[in-house]
C-alpha positions in Angstrom: 0.0 0.0 0.0 1.3 3.5 -0.8 1.1 5.9 2.1 3.4 8.6 0.6 3.9 10.4 -2.7 7.7 10.8 -3.0 7.4 14.6 -2.5 9.1 15.7 0.7 6.7 18.6 1.5 3.6 16.5 0.9 5.0 13.4 2.7 6.0 15.3 5.8 2.4 16.6 6.0 1.1 13.0 5.6 3.5 11.8 8.4 2.4 14.6 10.6 -1.3 13.4 10.2 -0.3 9.9 11.1 1.5 11.1 14.2 -1.2 13.5 15.2 -3.6 10.5 15.4 -1.4 8.6 17.8 -2.1 8.9 21.6 1.3 10.0 23.1 2.4 9.1 26.6 5.6 9.1 28.6 7.3 6.5 30.9 8.9 7.6 34.1 12.4 7.7 32.5 11.2 10.0 29.7 9.4 12.4 32.1 12.8 13.0 33.8 14.3 13.9 30.4 11.7 16.5 29.4 12.3 20.2 30.2 8.8 21.1 29.2 5.9 20.8 31.7 3.3 20.2 29.0 0.6 17.6 29.4 0.3 17.5 25.6 3.7 15.8 25.2 5.1 12.4 25.0 8.0 10.1 24.2 7.6 6.5 23.4 9.5 3.6 21.7 8.1 1.7 18.7 9.7 -1.8 18.6 10.4 -4.4 21.2 11.2 -4.3 24.9 12.3 -6.5 27.7 9.8 -4.9 30.0 6.9 -7.2 29.1 4.7 -6.6 32.1 2.0 -4.1 31.2 -0.3 -3.8 34.2 -2.6 -5.5 36.6 -6.0 -6.0 35.2 -8.3 -3.7 37.2 -11.2 -6.2 37.1 -9.4 -9.5 37.7 -6.2 -8.5 39.4 -4.2 -10.7 37.1 -1.0 -9.6 35.5 -1.2 -8.5 31.8 1.8 -8.7 29.5 2.8 -7.3 26.2 2.5 -9.8 23.3 5.8 -11.7 22.7 7.9 -10.6 19.8 8.0 -13.0 16.8 11.7 -12.4 16.3 12.5 -13.1 20.0 9.9 -14.6 22.4 11.9 -13.3 25.4 11.0 -9.8 24.3 7.6 -8.1 23.9 6.3 -5.6 21.4 6.0 -2.1 22.9 2.6 -0.7 23.7 2.7 1.8 20.9 3.5 -1.0 18.4 0.6 -3.0 19.6 -1.9 -0.1 19.6 -0.7 1.3 16.2 0.1 -1.6 13.9 -0.2 0.5 10.7 2.8 2.5 11.8 5.1 -0.4 10.9 4.1 -0.1 7.2 4.1 3.8 7.4 7.7 3.8 8.9 9.0 1.2 6.4 7.7 3.1 3.4 8.9 6.5 4.6 12.4 4.9 5.3 12.5 3.3 1.9 11.7 6.6 0.2 14.0 8.9 2.1 16.9 6.9 3.6 16.7 3.4 2.0 20.3 2.4 2.9 19.6 2.8 6.6 18.6 -0.3 8.7 16.8 0.2 12.0 15.1 -2.0 14.7 13.2 0.7 16.6 11.7 4.1 16.3 11.6 6.8 19.0 8.5 9.0 18.7 8.2 12.3 20.4 5.5 15.0 20.6 6.3 18.4 22.1 9.3 17.0 23.9 12.4 19.0 24.7 15.0 16.4 25.5 17.9 17.3 27.7 21.5 16.8 26.8 22.3 13.1 26.6 24.0 10.2 24.8 22.0 7.2 23.5 23.9 4.6 25.5 21.7 1.7 24.5 21.9 2.4 20.7 24.3 0.9 18.2 25.9 3.3 15.6 24.0 6.0 13.7 20.4 7.1 14.0 18.2 9.0 11.5 16.2 12.0 12.8 13.2 13.5 11.2 11.0 16.3 12.6 7.5 17.5 11.6 5.4 20.5 12.5 4.8 24.3 12.3 6.8 25.6 15.3 9.6 28.1 16.0 13.0 26.9 17.4 13.1 23.2 18.4 16.4 22.5 16.6 18.4 19.5 17.6 21.9 20.3 18.8 24.6 17.7 18.3 28.0 18.3 20.0 30.4 17.1 17.4 34.2 17.4 18.0 34.0 20.5 20.1 31.4 22.3 18.0 27.6 22.4 18.1 25.9 21.2 15.0 22.5 22.8 14.7 19.9 20.6 12.9 16.4 21.5 11.7 15.3 18.0 10.8 12.1 19.2 9.1 14.0 20.0 5.9 15.5 16.5 5.4 16.3 13.3 7.4 19.6 13.8 9.4 21.9 11.0 10.2 24.2 11.2 13.2 25.7 8.9 15.9 23.7 9.5 19.0 25.5 6.8 20.8 28.8 8.7 20.4 27.8 12.4 20.5 25.8 14.4 23.1 22.7 15.9 21.7 19.5 17.8 22.9 16.5 19.7 21.7 16.3 23.5 21.9 13.1 25.1 23.3 10.3 25.8 20.8 7.1 27.7 20.6 4.0 27.6 18.3 2.5 24.4 16.9 3.1 20.8 17.8 6.6 19.4 17.2 6.8 15.7 16.3 10.0 13.8 15.8 11.0 10.3 14.8 14.4 8.7 15.5 15.1 5.5 13.6 17.9 3.5 15.3 19.1 0.1 16.3 19.6 -1.1 19.9 22.3 -3.2 21.5 20.9 -6.6 22.5 18.0 -6.2 24.8 18.0 -8.3 27.9 16.2 -8.4 31.3 18.0 -6.4 34.0 
């Protein structure tokens, strides 16, 4: 199925529409990374996780778990992957159009999320960043060899090694800011 046209301007609008339909949330770790006290924000992983426990069923009191991942039954699919199955095809088509040589295992989705300075310690190698929305500011800063590389990822996908270089998001105003980070993880295991 074709979700995109091959025209960057049109396709970023289409991707914005898909992301705008997703219910965003944050885990505890993500809340600590956000500088913005905005209830209309979120940061979540699309892919697999070792944290398979979801919740206690409020009616039965029994534990509920994420569905096991087909590629590794010791892992589960993340909540966002289970709740938004069409995104797998949307992400794959977008990647094949705009960065076809890049392989990834996970996608980090953010909405209105100003991430503090950090390194992606669980990632392997390079990531691809893309941002969407009508906002002012919100550039990603990558600290590269003593200099700051200022990135507006709305204009094109940007590849950088987030596992090697510190990076963060500058404050922004105006409309919603969505971003996608395509990346691969080191082997996931239970802690």
